LUMSERO-237046 format. One record per atom (N, C-alpha, C, O): residue in one letter; x, y, z. Coordinates in steps of 0.05 Angstrom, whole numbers, padded with zeros to 5 digits, always signed. Each point is the difference from the previous one (the first is absolute). Example, Ala and Ser with C-alpha at 12.3 -4.5 7.8 and 13.67 -1.06 7.14 Angstrom:
residues 2
a+00264-00114+00156/a-00018+00024+00000/a+00018+00024+00000/a+00021+00000+00013/s-00028+00021-00027/s+00016+00024+00001/s-00015+00022+00014/s+00010+00022+00004/
END
This chain:
residues 227
x+00773+00417+00688/x+00013+00032+00008/x+00006+00013-00021/x+00006+00024-00001/x-00007-00041-00021/x+00006+00014-00025/x-00020+00001-00018/x-00003+00016-00018/x-00015-00037+00026/x-00036-00001-00019/x-00023+00014+00002/x-00018+00008-00015/x+00027-00008+00047/x-00026+00012+00008/x-00001+00040-00007/x-00019+00015-00004/x+00040-00013+00005/x-00022+00026-00013/x-00007+00003-00024/x-00007+00021-00009/x+00009-00039-00001/x-00012-00007-00029/x-00027-00008-00011/x-00012+00004-00021/x+00008-00014+00040/x-00033-00011+00007/x-00020+00013-00011/x+00007+00023-00007/x-00036-00030+00000/x-00022+00016+00006/x-00018-00006+00010/x-00021+00014-00001/x+00026-00054+00026/x-00016-00011+00011/x+00018-00011+00017/x+00024+00001-00007/x-00030-00013+00034/x+00021-00007+00011/x-00022-00028+00024/x-00010+00005+00023/x+00008-00023-00033/x-00020-00019+00022/x+00015-00023+00020/x+00018-00015-00007/x-00028+00019+00029/x+00015-00031+00017/x-00018-00003+00018/x-00019+00014+00003/x+00025-00037+00013/x-00027-00014+00012/x-00005+00003+00030/x-00014-00016+00012/x+00025+00038-00001/x-00006+00013+00021/x+00008+00025+00014/x+00024+00007-00002/x-00040+00009+00015/x+00015+00029-00003/x+00023+00005+00016/x+00010+00023-00002/x+00003-00042+00020/x+00022+00006+00014/x+00025+00000-00029/x+00017+00017-00005/x-00021-00034-00004/x+00015-00003-00028/x-00002+00026-00008/x+00017+00017+00004/x-00038-00015-00016/x+00005+00041-00017/x+00020+00018+00011/x+00021+00011-00008/x-00042-00013+00042/x+00016+00016+00012/x+00034-00001+00000/x+00014+00020-00002/x-00008-00040+00004/x+00028-00010-00006/x+00023+00009-00017/x+00023+00009+00002/x-00044-00018-00025/x+00015+00013-00027/x-00009+00028+00001/x+00018+00015-00010/x-00040-00001+00019/x+00013+00033-00011/x+00013+00009+00021/x+00009+00022-00005/x-00003-00032+00036/x+00025+00012+00012/x+00022+00008-00006/x+00011+00022+00003/x+00000-00060-00018/x+00018-00001-00005/x+00024+00006-00024/x+00024+00004-00003/x-00053-00007-00015/x+00003+00008-00027/x-00010+00021-00015/x+00000+00006-00024/x-00007+00000+00039/x-00006+00032+00001/x-00022+00003-00025/x+00001+00017-00019/x-00016-00035+00022/x-00019-00009-00024/x-00024+00009+00007/x-00006+00006+00023/x-00013-00002-00047/x-00029+00015+00003/x-00017-00029+00007/x+00008-00022-00006/x-00034+00028+00022/x-00015-00010+00012/x-00001-00030-00023/x+00006-00002-00024/x-00019-00025+00049/x-00006-00018-00016/x-00023-00015+00002/x-00009+00006+00022/x-00003-00019-00030/x-00036-00011-00007/x+00006-00023+00018/x+00020-00012-00005/x-00039+00002+00031/x+00011-00022+00003/x-00028-00024-00002/x-00022+00001+00011/x+00030-00017-00025/x-00016-00029-00013/x+00009-00013+00017/x+00024-00004+00001/x-00047-00012+00026/x+00008-00019+00012/x-00003-00031-00022/x-00001+00002-00025/x+00000-00018+00033/x+00010-00029+00003/x-00020-00014+00004/x+00006-00018+00015/x-00028+00017-00020/x-00033-00014+00007/x-00007-00016-00011/x+00008+00002-00023/x-00024-00024+00029/x-00011-00020-00019/x-00026+00011-00009/x-00014+00017+00010/x+00012-00031-00031/x-00030+00004-00015/x-00026-00008+00021/x+00000-00021+00013/x-00016+00036-00013/x-00026-00001+00009/x-00011-00036-00010/x-00009-00017+00016/x+00013+00015-00042/x-00007-00033-00002/x+00010-00026+00019/x-00004-00024-00002/x+00021+00041+00023/x+00009-00021+00023/x-00011+00002+00018/x+00000-00021+00013/x-00017+00044-00003/x-00022+00003+00025/x-00012-00024+00008/x-00013-00013-00016/x+00017+00007+00037/x-00027-00027+00008/x-00010+00011+00013/x+00005+00021+00012/x-00033-00042-00016/x-00027+00008+00016/x+00012+00009+00020/x+00023-00004+00006/x-00048+00026+00011/x+00013+00009+00021/x-00006-00015+00025/x+00010+00009+00022/x-00023-00030-00022/x-00006-00027+00008/x+00023-00006+00026/x-00003-00007+00023/x+00029+00016-00044/x+00024-00006+00013/x+00003+00009+00016/x+00014-00015+00013/x-00020+00040+00004/x+00002+00013+00021/x-00016-00014+00027/x+00003+00006+00024/x-00020-00024-00035/x-00015-00011+00029/x+00015-00031+00007/x-00006-00015+00019/x+00028+00010-00040/x+00016-00023+00016/x+00018+00001+00036/x+00013+00018+00011/x-00019-00038-00004/x+00021+00006+00028/x+00016-00027+00000/x-00012-00021+00005/x+00032+00020-00008/x+00017-00014+00000/x+00014+00007+00033/x+00007+00021+00010/x-00010-00059+00002/x+00015+00000+00024/x+00026-00031+00008/x-00006-00021+00010/x+00027+00027-00017/x+00008+00028+00010/x-00004+00018-00014/x-00019-00001-00016/x+00037+00023+00017/x-00001+00026-00026/x+00022-00011-00022/x+00021-00012+00003/x-00034+00023-00029/x+00027-00012-00017/x+00014+00029-00010/x-00016+00018-00006/x+00047-00014+00003/x+00009+00019+00003/x+00015-00007-00026/x+00007-00023-00002/x+00000+00043-00021/x+00013-00013-00029/x+00020+00015-00004/x-00005+00024+00003/x+00025-00028-00008/x+00016+00007-00021/x-00002-00004-00027/x+00006-00024-00002/x-00010+00034-00025/x+00014-00013-00024/x+00010+00012-00016/x-00009+00023-00005/x+00028-00032-00007/x+00018+00017-00014/x+00029-00017-00003/x+00001-00024+00006/x+00018+00037-00013/x+00030-00019-00002/x+00016+00007+00031/x+00002+00020+00015/x+00009-00045-00015/x+00018+00002+00025/x+00027-00003-00016/x+00010-00016-00017/x-00002+00041+00033/x+00020+00012-00011/x+00012+00020+00031/x-00016+00012+00015/x+00039-00012-00012/x+00018+00024+00020/x-00016+00018+00002/x-00018+00001-00018/x+00018+00021+00042/x-00007+00021+00004/x-00031+00009-00007/x-00008+00022-00006/x-00007-00049+00011/x-00023+00010-00006/x-00013-00014+00024/x-00021-00010-00007/x+00026+00007+00029/x-00005+00001+00037/x-00008-00022+00000/x-00018+00001+00017/x+00019-00042-00033/x-00006-00010+00006/x+00014-00020+00021/x-00011-00020+00008/x+00031+00026-00001/x+00010-00014+00022/x-00006+00022+00020/x+00014-00001+00020/x-00034+00022-00023/x-00002+00010+00037/x-00028-00009+00000/x-00013+00000+00021/x+00004-00007-00043/x-00025-00007+00012/x-00011-00027+00004/x-00022-00006+00010/x+00050-00015-00023/x-00002-00028+00012/x+00009+00005+00032/x-00010-00015+00017/x+00024+00031-00011/x+00004+00002+00025/x-00019+00009+00025/x+00005-00005+00023/x-00028+00021-00035/x-00016+00008+00013/x-00029-00014+00002/x-00020+00007+00013/x+00023-00031-00030/x-00026-00020-00005/x+00003-00019+00034/x-00017-00016+00006/x+00034+00022+00007/x-00003-00010+00026/x-00009+00019+00020/x-00004-00009+00023/x-00001+00038-00027/x-00013+00013+00014/x-00026+00005-00008/x-00012+00016+00014/x-00002-00027-00033/x-00027-00003-00007/x-00020-00030-00001/x-00015-00010-00016/x+00024+00002+00040/x-00017-00027-00008/x-00021-00008-00006/x-00006-00022-00011/x-00011+00046+00019/x-00031-00010-00020/x+00004+00001-00030/x-00021-00009-00011/x+00033+00014+00001/x+00001-00002-00029/x+00014-00021-00011/x+00015-00015+00013/x-00022+00012-00043/x+00010-00012-00024/x+00009+00020-00015/x-00012+00021-00005/x+00041-00029-00003/x+00011+00007-00020/x+00011-00007-00026/x+00015-00019-00001/x-00020+00032-00024/x-00006-00014-00021/x+00030+00017-00018/x-00003+00024-00004/x+00018-00032-00001/x+00016+00007-00021/x-00002-00012-00030/x+00007-00023-00005/x-00019+00041-00015/x-00004-00011-00023/x+00017+00016-00023/x-00003+00023-00006/x+00022-00042-00004/x+00016+00020-00022/x+00026-00028+00002/x+00000-00023+00010/x+00014+00034-00019/x+00033-00005-00008/x+00026+00010-00001/x-00001+00024-00007/x+00021-00030+00010/x+00030+00015+00003/x+00010-00014+00008/x-00009-00021+00009/x+00042+00032-00009/x+00029-00010+00007/x+00005-00008+00031/x+00019-00015+00005/x-00042+00027+00021/x+00010+00001+00015/x-00027-00024+00016/x-00001-00008+00023/x-00014+00002-00044/x-00021-00018+00011/x+00016-00022+00024/x-00005+00003+00023/x+00022-00020-00030/x+00010-00016+00016/x+00016+00004+00030/x+00003-00013+00020/x+00005+00035-00029/x+00014+00016+00030/x-00031+00013+00018/x+00005-00002+00024/x-00030+00012-00028/x-00021+00004+00006/x-00015-00021+00012/x-00007+00002+00024/x+00001-00025-00041/x-00006-00027+00015/x+00022-00008+00026/x-00010-00008+00021/x+00036+00010-00024/x+00019-00008+00022/x-00005+00019+00020/x+00002-00007+00024/x-00008+00031-00032/x-00013+00020+00019/x-00019-00014+00020/x+00006-00008+00022/x-00035+00006-00036/x-00015-00010+00017/x+00003-00029+00021/x-00009-00007+00021/x+00027-00005-00040/x+00006-00033+00029/x+00015+00020+00017/x-00008-00006+00022/x+00027+00029-00017/x+00019+00003+00012/x-00019+00017+00015/x+00010+00004+00022/x-00033+00008-00025/x-00011+00015+00020/x-00031-00018+00013/x-00016+00008+00017/x+00019-00038-00037/x-00020-00010+00010/x-00025-00001-00004/x-00015-00016+00011/x+00006+00038-00030/x-00019+00000-00012/x-00015-00010-00025/x-00020+00009-00012/x+00040-00036+00007/x-00015-00008-00025/x-00024-00017-00006/x-00005-00012-00021/x-00007+00014+00044/x-00028-00010-00002/x-00016+00026-00008/x-00020-00003-00013/x+00027+00024+00017/x-00026+00020-00004/x+00012+00021-00018/x-00004+00024-00001/x+00019-00037-00013/x+00013+00019-00032/x-00007-00024-00029/x+00003-00024-00005/x-00012+00045-00008/x+00001-00025-00022/x+00007+00012-00019/x-00007+00024-00001/x+00023-00037-00020/x+00005+00015-00029/x-00006-00016-00016/x+00008-00023-00003/x-00033+00042-00017/x-00015-00009-00016/x+00006+00007-00023/x+00014+00019-00002/x-00025-00036-00027/x+00014+00003-00026/x-00002+00023-00001/x-00017+00008+00016/x+00031+00017-00036/x-00006+00018-00019/x-00024-00002-00012/x-00012-00021+00000/x+00003+00039-00009/x-00020+00003-00015/x+00005+00019-00030/x+00021+00012-00004/x-00046-00011-00019/x+00007+00015-00023/x-00014+00025+00016/x-00017+00002+00018/x+00035+00021-00037/x-00009+00022+00009/x-00035+00015+00015/x-00008+00014+00019/x-00008-00033-00048/x-00024-00001+00005/x-00015-00005+00006/x-00023+00003-00007/x+00039-00018+00033/x-00015-00017+00025/x+00010+00002+00024/x+00001-00018+00018/x+00011+00049-00016/x+00016+00008+00026/x-00023+00011+00014/x+00000-00002+00025/x-00024+00016-00036/x-00012+00013+00021/x-00022-00029+00011/x-00010-00004+00022/x+00008-00011-00046/x-00027-00014+00021/x+00020-00019+00023/x-00007-00006+00023/x+00029-00001-00035/x+00020-00015+00026/x-00004+00016+00024/x-00007-00010+00021/x+00013+00047-00025/x+00001+00000+00017/x-00019+00019+00019/x+00002+00017+00017/x-00028-00035-00034/x-00024+00014+00013/x-00010-00025+00022/x-00022+00001+00012/x+00041-00024-00007/x-00003-00019+00016/x+00005+00009+00028/x-00017+00003+00018/x+00033-00002-00016/x+00017+00018+00027/x-00007+00030+00006/x-00013+00016-00014/x+00027-00012+00044/x-00013+00026+00010/x+00012+00028-00003/x-00007+00023-00006/x+00027-00035+00015/x+00021+00026+00000/x+00025-00012-00018/x+00011-00022+00001/x-00005+00050-00023/x+00022+00000-00007/x+00027+00007+00004/x-00002+00013+00022/x+00030-00012-00029/x+00014+00014+00010/x+00021+00012-00021/x+00005-00009-00023/x+00007+00031+00036/x+00021+00009-00013/x+00026+00008+00011/x+00007+00023+00005/x+00007-00048-00003/x+00016+00015+00029/x+00029+00017-00007/x+00017+00003+00017/x-00015+00007-00047/x+00020+00002-00010/x+00014+00028+00020/x-00013+00020+00006/x+00041-00026+00002/x+00021+00007+00017/x+00007+00029-00019/x-00003-00001-00025/x+00013+00026+00038/x+00019+00028-00009/x+00017-00008-00003/x+00019+00010+00012/x-00012-00037-00030/x+00032-00005-00004/x+00020+00027-00031/x+00024+00006-00002/x-00044+00000-00012/x+00000+00017-00023/x-00018+00021-00008/x-00020+00007+00012/x+00031+00003-00039/x-00017+00015-00009/x-00035-00014-00006/x-00023+00008+00002/x+00036-00028-00010/x-00019-00023-00022/x-00016-00002+00030/x-00018+00017+00004/x+00021-00029+00009/x-00021-00010+00026/x-00013+00024+00017/x-00023-00004+00008/x+00037+00034-00002/x-00006+00013+00011/x-00024+00016-00016/x-00012+00016+00013/x+00006-00020-00034/x-00018+00013-00015/x-00018-00020-00017/x-00011+00005-00021/x+00011-00032+00035/x-00013-00020-00008/x-00029+00006+00003/x-00012+00011+00019/x+00003-00019-00039/x-00033+00003-00005/x-00008-00030-00019/x-00008+00003-00023/x+00012-00030+00034/x-00005-00024-00016/x-00025+00000-00010/x-00017+00014+00011/x+00011-00030-00033/x-00030-00006-00010/x-00014-00013+00028/x-00022+00003+00011/x+00039-00015-00005/x-00017-00028+00013/x-00010+00019+00030/x-00012-00012+00018/x+00016+00040-00015/x-00020+00019+00015/x-00026+00000-00009/x-00017+00007+00016/x+00010-00012-00036/x-00018+00015-00019/x-00019-00028-00009/x-00023-00001-00007/x+00042-00022+00011/x-00013-00021-00007/x-00012-00012+00031/x-00021-00013+00002/x+00035+00018+00017/x-00016-00008+00021/x-00027+00012+00009/x-00017-00010+00014/x+00016+00044-00029/x-00019+00018+00005/x-00023-00015-00019/x-00017-00011+00015/x+00014+00009-00032/x-00009-00019-00018/x-00013-00027+00014/x-00024-00005-00002/x+00041-00008+00014/x-00013-00025+00007/x-00009+00000+00026/x-00005-00020+00014/x+00002+00048-00007/x-00016+00000+00025/x+00018-00007+00032/x-00012-00007+00020/x+00032+00010-00020/x+00020-00003+00020/x+00008+00025+00017/x+00005+00021-00011/x-00003-00023+00042/x+00011+00020+00009/x+00034-00001-00007/x+00009-00021-00010/x+00011+00047+00015/x+00021-00003-00012/x+00013+00011+00028/x-00005+00017+00017/x+00025-00037-00022/x+00021+00013+00026/x+00033+00005-00019/x+00010-00018-00013/x-00001+00044+00015/x+00019+00009-00013/x+00020+00007+00015/x-00006+00001+00024/x+00035+00007-00030/x+00019+00005+00013/x-00001+00031-00001/x-00009+00009-00021/x+00016+00010+00039/x-00007+00024-00003/x+00019+00023-00021/x+00015+00017+00009/x-00022-00023-00037/x+00019+00020-00015/x-00016+00014-00018/x-00020-00011-00009/x+00026+00029+00005/x-00014+00026-00010/x-00024+00002-00014/x-00018+00015+00009/x+00011-00034-00042/x-00017-00004-00004/x-00022-00022+00016/x-00025-00001-00003/x+00037-00012+00014/x-00019-00026+00013/x-00019+00013+00025/x-00024-00002+00006/x+00045+00017+00006/x-00016+00020+00017/x-00026+00012-00001/x-00021-00004+00012/x+00033+00027-00044/x-00018+00019-00005/x-00025-00011-00005/x-00019+00014+00005/x+00012-00045-00018/x-00015-00003-00015/x-00024-00022+00026/x-00024-00005+00001/x+00052-00003+00017/x-00011-00013+00021/x-00026+00011+00015/x-00022-00009+00005/x+00037+00036+00000/x-00007+00014+00025/x-00026+00019-00017/x-00018+00010+00014/x+00016-00006-00049/x-00013+00015-00018/x-00026-00017+00001/x-00021+00012+00002/x+00020-00035-00002/x-00021-00017-00009/x-00009-00011+00030/x-00023+00002+00006/x+00036-00010+00006/x-00004-00014+00027/x-00007-00028-00012/x-00024-00005-00006/x+00046-00016+00002/x+00005-00024-00011/x+00017-00017+00019/x+00002-00025-00002/x+00006+00036+00017/x+00016-00022+00017/x+00023+00005+00020/x-00009+00006+00022/x+00033-00007-00022/x+00013+00002+00027/x+00030+00007-00008/x+00013-00015-00013/x-00004+00036+00021/x+00029-00006-00003/x+00021-00012+00019/x-00004+00005+00024/x+00029-00022-00029/x+00008-00014+00021/x+00010+00008+00019/x+00002-00012+00022/x+00010+00043-00033/x+00018+00016+00026/x-00016+00013+00023/x+00008+00010+00021/x-00034-00012-00030/x-00023+00014+00025/x-00016-00013+00014/x-00018+00006+00016/x+00030-00031-00024/x-00024-00028+00014/x+00011-00027+00010/x+00020-00007-00013/x-00026-00008+00028/x+00011-00020+00008/x-00018-00026-00010/x-00024+00005+00002/x+00030-00029-00011/x-00006-00017-00014/x-00031-00001+00007/x-00016+00001-00018/x+00008-00003+00041/x-00029-00007+00010/x-00028+00022-00008/x-00024-00002+00007/x+00039+00025-00027/x-00007+00016+00000/x-00017-00001-00031/x-00014+00018-00009/x+00017-00037+00002/x+00002-00014-00025/x-00041-00003+00002/x-00016+00003-00018/x+00012-00009+00040/x-00028-00007-00010/x-00024+00029+00016/x-00025+00001+00003/x+00038+00011+00002/x-00014+00032+00001/x-00006+00011-00020/x+00018+00005-00017/x-00043+00001+00013/x-00006+00019-00019/x-00007-00031-00033/x-00014+00006-00019/x+00023-00026+00022/x+00005-00022-00027/x-00024+00002-00023/x+00005+00001-00024/x-00036-00001+00037/x-00014-00001-00018/x-00002+00033-00008/x-00003+00008-00023/x+00005+00006+00041/x-00007+00030-00013/x+00025+00013-00022/x-00003+00017-00017/x+00029-00033+00023/x+00022+00005-00019/x-00015-00014-00026/x-00008+00016-00017/x+00003-00036+00013/x+00002-00024-00023/x-00020+00011-00013/x+00005+00002-00024/x-00034+00010+00032/x-00016+00021-00005/x+00005+00019-00017/x-00010+00004-00023/x+00028+00008+00037/x+00007+00028-00020/x+00019-00005-00021/x+00004+00015-00019/x+00010-00040+00024/x+00022-00011-00017/x-00017-00004-00030/x+00003+00012-00022/x-00014-00026+00028/x-00024-00011-00022/x-00009+00021-00019/x+00005+00003-00024/x-00024+00015+00043/x-00012+00019-00007/x+00021+00017-00020/x-00005-00002-00024/x+00035+00023+00035/x+00011+00012-00017/x+00011-00008-00022/x+00008+00016-00016/x-00004-00049+00012/x+00007-00012-00020/x-00022-00002-00027/x+00005+00002-00024/x-00031-00008+00037/x-00021+00007-00014/x+00004+00027-00014/x+00013+00001-00021/x-00023+00020+00032/x-00002+00024-00001/x+00027+00018-00012/x-00005+00016-00018/x+00016-00017+00022/x+00028+00014-00008/x+00030-00014-00013/x+00013+00007-00020/x-00009-00026+00035/x+00023-00009-00008/x+00009-00024-00006/x+00012-00016+00014/x-00022+00014-00045/x-00006-00019-00018/x+00017+00012-00030/x+00006+00024-00005/x-00002-00044-00009/x+00008+00001-00036/x-00013+00017-00010/x+00011+00022-00004/x-00036-00026-00002/x-00021+00023-00014/x+00000+00024+00011/x-00006+00017-00017/x+00009-00008+00039/x+00003+00030+00017/x+00025+00008-00011/x-00002+00022-00009/x+00031-00035+00006/x+00026+00008+00012/x+00000+00005-00038/x+00010+00021-00009/x-00021-00042-00013/x+00003-00010-00028/x-00010+00043-00005/x+00014+00020-00004/x-00044-00026+00006/x+00000+00028-00007/x+00019+00030+00004/x+00005+00016-00018/x+00003-00016+00044/x+00015+00024+00008/x+00032+00000-00010/x+00014+00021-00001/x-00003-00051-00008/x+00013-00004-00017/x-00007+00015-00029/x+00015+00016-00011/x-00037-00022+00003/x-00006+00003-00030/x+00006+00040-00001/x+00012+00014-00017/x-00027-00005+00040/x-00003+00023-00007/x+00025+00020+00006/x+00001+00022-00010/x+00016-00033+00025/x+00028+00009+00000/x+00015-00007-00021/x+00018+00016-00003/x-00018-00036-00014/x+00009-00009-00031/x-00011+00028-00014/x+00018+00016-00005/x-00035-00010+00002/x-00026+00009-00018/x+00016+00037+00012/x+00007+00016-00016/x-00006-00013+00041/x+00015+00034+00005/x+00024+00000-00012/x+00010+00015-00017/x-00002-00032+00026/x+00039+00001-00005/x-00008-00006-00034/x+00008+00021-00011/x-00018-00034-00007/x+00005+00005-00027/x-00008+00025-00011/x+00011+00005-00021/x-00029+00013+00031/x-00016+00020-00012/x+00015+00024+00006/x-00003+00021-00012/x+00021-00026+00033/x+00016+00021+00023/x-00016+00015+00013/x+00009+00024+00001/x-00031-00028+00011/x-00015+00015+00011/x+00001-00007+00030/x-00014+00012+00016/
END
């Protein structure tokens, strides 16, 4: 609140956060620079022809509370035609494993070892659907636009996300998947191929670091020159 009036430039990772600062801190506008992966990680378009049976549904990232992971585990039994992959690590992993046993879905849940950041897109490309199950627990999750959204896109996955502002805007704008509160679990299969192709094309053409870097450097130049 004290410092924003004295800034020559302001950047954040999504439009909703920028509007939040403008509204609550009487700030001048923000430039959005998305956290998107580099084109050097873009897989061959051949990944779009994969046909996994059963479908592979992926969450990759940290296992913490307020990420919707317990809810995902409870939902596994309602999607019998799919295999769920949790790739990552975190403090609630033992709890998630116990939930898999409680719901009797441990045969269809795989806890995969985490991979290096440079291997995230490649490992994700082995799946069909990527999950962003963040609940609206606080401002941090309300305005969530996680890196994994763009990593899933580049990997050619259809994306299933919680109905939160940024996730809704990009899901609808790019037609890359579904929003949980609008759809039943069985609708995962509807438009799957089209969503995957849309996601891959959007990552290839626009949502990659080489494009975002250009926007960031142009904004720096304008702020420094005072234009």
